[in-house]
C-alpha positions as CSV (number, residue, x, y, z in Angstrom):
1,X,95.2,104.4,96.2
2,X,97.4,107.2,94.3
3,X,99.1,106.2,91.5
4,X,102.4,107.3,90.3
5,X,103.5,108.8,87.3
6,X,105.8,108.4,85.0
7,X,108.7,109.2,87.5
8,X,107.6,105.9,89.4
9,X,107.5,104.2,93.2
10,X,111.0,105.5,93.8
11,X,110.9,109.5,93.2
12,X,108.6,109.7,96.8
13,X,106.1,111.3,94.7
14,X,103.2,109.1,95.5
15,X,104.4,108.6,99.3
16,X,104.1,112.3,100.1
17,X,100.0,112.8,98.6
18,X,99.9,109.5,100.9
19,X,100.6,111.9,104.0
20,X,99.3,114.8,102.8
21,X,95.5,112.6,101.8
22,X,96.5,110.9,105.5
23,X,97.0,114.1,107.0
24,X,93.0,114.9,106.0
25,X,91.7,111.4,108.0
26,X,91.9,108.6,104.4
27,X,93.4,105.6,104.7
28,X,96.2,106.7,101.5
29,X,98.6,103.9,99.8
30,X,101.2,105.0,97.6
31,X,100.6,101.5,94.6
32,X,103.8,100.9,93.0
33,X,102.2,99.8,89.6
34,X,105.5,99.4,88.1
35,X,109.7,99.9,88.9
36,X,112.3,102.2,88.5
37,X,112.5,105.8,87.8
38,X,113.7,108.3,90.6
39,X,112.6,111.7,91.5
40,X,114.8,113.4,88.2
41,X,114.3,110.7,85.5
42,X,111.3,108.2,84.3
43,X,111.7,104.8,85.4
44,X,110.7,101.4,82.8
45,X,106.4,101.3,82.3
46,X,106.5,97.6,80.8
47,X,105.0,94.6,81.0
48,X,102.1,97.1,83.8
49,X,99.8,93.9,84.8
50,X,96.0,95.8,85.2
51,X,95.3,92.6,87.0
52,X,97.8,93.7,90.1
53,X,96.0,96.8,90.4
54,X,92.3,95.5,90.8
55,X,94.2,93.1,93.0
56,X,95.7,95.6,95.6
57,X,93.0,97.9,95.3
58,X,89.8,94.5,96.3
59,X,92.9,94.6,99.3
60,X,92.6,98.0,100.5
61,X,88.5,97.6,100.1
62,X,88.9,94.9,102.8
63,X,90.3,97.0,105.6
64,X,87.5,98.0,108.1
65,X,88.9,101.5,108.1
66,X,87.8,101.5,104.8
67,X,84.0,101.5,104.9
68,X,84.3,98.8,102.0
69,X,84.3,102.0,99.7
70,X,87.7,103.0,97.6
71,X,89.1,106.1,95.1
72,X,91.7,106.2,93.0
73,X,94.2,109.0,92.5
74,X,96.1,109.2,89.7
75,X,99.0,111.9,88.0
76,X,100.2,111.5,84.2
77,X,100.8,107.3,83.7
78,X,99.0,107.2,87.2
79,X,95.8,109.2,85.8
80,X,96.2,107.0,82.5
81,X,96.4,103.8,84.5
82,X,93.2,104.9,87.0
83,X,91.3,106.1,84.2
84,X,92.3,102.6,81.9
85,X,92.0,100.3,85.2
86,X,88.4,102.1,85.6
87,X,87.2,102.1,82.1
88,X,87.8,98.1,81.5
89,X,86.7,96.8,85.1
90,X,83.3,98.5,84.4
91,X,83.8,96.7,80.8
92,X,84.3,93.7,81.4
93,X,81.7,93.4,84.6
94,X,84.2,93.0,86.9
95,X,83.9,93.7,90.5
96,X,85.3,96.3,93.3
97,X,85.8,99.0,91.0
98,X,87.1,101.4,92.2
99,X,83.9,104.0,93.7
100,X,85.9,107.4,92.9
101,X,89.2,107.8,90.4
102,X,90.7,111.5,90.2
103,X,92.6,111.2,87.3
104,X,95.1,114.8,87.4
105,X,97.1,115.5,84.7
106,X,96.3,112.1,82.2
107,X,98.1,111.5,78.5
108,X,95.0,112.1,76.0
109,X,96.1,108.6,74.8
110,X,96.5,105.2,76.2
111,X,100.9,105.3,76.0
112,X,102.0,102.4,74.8
113,X,104.9,100.6,76.6
114,X,107.6,103.1,77.9
115,X,111.7,102.8,78.3
116,X,113.1,106.1,80.0
117,X,116.4,104.7,79.7
118,X,116.7,105.9,76.2
119,X,115.7,109.6,76.9
120,X,117.9,110.9,79.2
121,X,121.9,111.0,80.5
122,X,122.2,108.9,83.4
123,X,122.5,111.1,86.8
124,X,122.4,113.9,85.2
125,X,119.3,115.7,86.9
126,X,119.6,119.6,85.0
127,X,118.8,117.8,81.5
128,X,117.5,114.2,82.3
129,X,115.1,114.5,79.0
130,X,118.0,116.2,77.1
131,X,116.3,118.8,77.2
132,X,113.3,117.8,74.9
133,X,110.1,115.3,75.4
134,X,110.5,112.0,73.9
135,X,108.2,110.8,70.7
136,X,105.5,109.2,72.6
137,X,103.5,106.0,70.9
138,X,100.1,106.1,71.0
139,X,96.6,104.0,70.6
140,X,93.7,105.6,69.3
141,X,91.0,103.9,68.0
142,X,93.3,100.6,67.3
143,X,95.5,102.3,65.2
144,X,99.6,103.1,65.6
145,X,99.8,107.6,66.1
146,X,103.1,108.9,66.3
147,X,103.2,112.2,67.8
148,X,106.1,113.9,67.2
149,X,106.4,115.8,71.0
150,X,109.6,118.7,68.6
151,X,106.4,119.4,66.5
152,X,103.9,119.8,69.5
153,X,106.6,121.8,71.2
154,X,106.8,123.7,67.7
155,X,103.1,124.7,67.9
156,X,103.1,124.9,72.0
157,X,105.2,128.3,71.4
158,X,103.4,129.8,68.3
159,X,100.3,129.3,71.0
160,X,99.5,132.9,72.0
């Protein structure tokens, strides 16, 4: 099961990845775990149901071609979703956990809800993020930490 990044299911990237995996013999299902977004701008990530993702994983396991084994491949926010889903299923003893997980470029913390409209000029693909990354709320060990994107960008420019 393929989990898209913050660009959302409508961008087409997860469908492209599904085609590539299918060409190599994998049953590949691009699962839209939230709606919105497009190839240029992030969608609104809020009220994402992990139960819905677990149910989709179980439905895939039911296909004969899966041989009863399923995996998760997530990109960016989808990688976060894959790791969170798997770790919570393992912690709570929920049956049907993925047999394999691949996380491509996950964030280093659990990110909160996100409203992409606040950080873009609608319809402008060249400066869809207003020329800078948004500040992101991250949860770390029960504490909310505000990560200033501008400070991160500044420190990255100083790095050798």
